[in-house]
C-alpha positions in Angstrom: 119.8 96.1 109.4 116.6 96.4 111.9 116.0 100.7 111.9 116.3 99.4 107.7 113.7 97.1 108.3 111.6 99.4 110.6 111.7 101.9 107.9 110.9 99.8 105.6 107.5 98.9 107.5 106.8 102.8 107.7 106.8 103.5 104.1 104.9 100.6 103.4 102.0 102.0 106.0 102.5 105.3 104.6 102.0 103.6 100.9 99.1 101.8 102.0 97.1 104.9 103.6 97.9 106.7 100.4 96.0 104.1 98.4 93.5 103.2 101.1 92.5 107.1 100.4 92.8 107.1 97.0 90.0 104.2 97.2 88.0 106.1 99.4 87.8 109.4 97.3 87.3 107.5 94.2 83.9 105.4 95.4 82.9 108.6 97.0 83.3 110.2 93.3 81.3 107.2 91.8 84.6 106.5 89.4 84.7 102.7 89.1 88.3 101.1 88.0 87.4 100.5 84.5 86.6 104.7 84.3 89.5 105.3 86.3 91.6 102.9 83.7 89.7 105.5 81.0 91.3 108.2 82.1 94.6 107.6 83.2 95.6 104.9 80.5 96.2 102.6 83.4 95.0 98.8 83.0 92.1 98.4 84.8 94.1 95.0 86.2 96.8 97.5 87.5 94.3 99.6 89.3 92.9 96.3 90.9 96.6 95.0 92.3 97.4 98.5 93.2 94.2 98.8 95.6 94.8 95.5 96.8 97.7 96.0 97.6 99.2 93.2 95.9 101.3 95.8 93.5 103.1 99.0 95.0 102.6 101.7 92.1 105.7 104.0 90.5 105.4 107.5 91.1 104.5 108.0 87.8 101.8 105.8 87.6 100.9 107.1 91.3 101.4 110.8 89.9 98.3 110.1 87.5 96.0 108.5 89.4 96.2 111.4 91.8 95.7 113.9 88.8 92.8 112.0 87.2 91.1 112.2 90.7 91.9 115.9 91.1 94.1 115.8 94.0 98.2 116.5 94.7 101.0 115.0 96.6 102.6 117.2 98.8 105.5 116.8 100.7 106.2 117.6 104.0 109.8 118.1 105.6 110.3 115.6 109.0 111.1 117.9 111.9 
């Protein structure tokens, strides 16, 4: 059970890091949450909850945000 909890913590940290990076890119490009909402079709309130770490985005929502910011998601195999 402890290994499971440790894995969950690692995953949550990775999600948080990804969200913080997306916030940084959004702000660097002077894109407001409202503009991002218009670009993605995701309600601004949902974007706000994601950015404040109050909700974990689903993969489809995350991909809409990533694509709107002209990023891609790359998966690497752990060694």
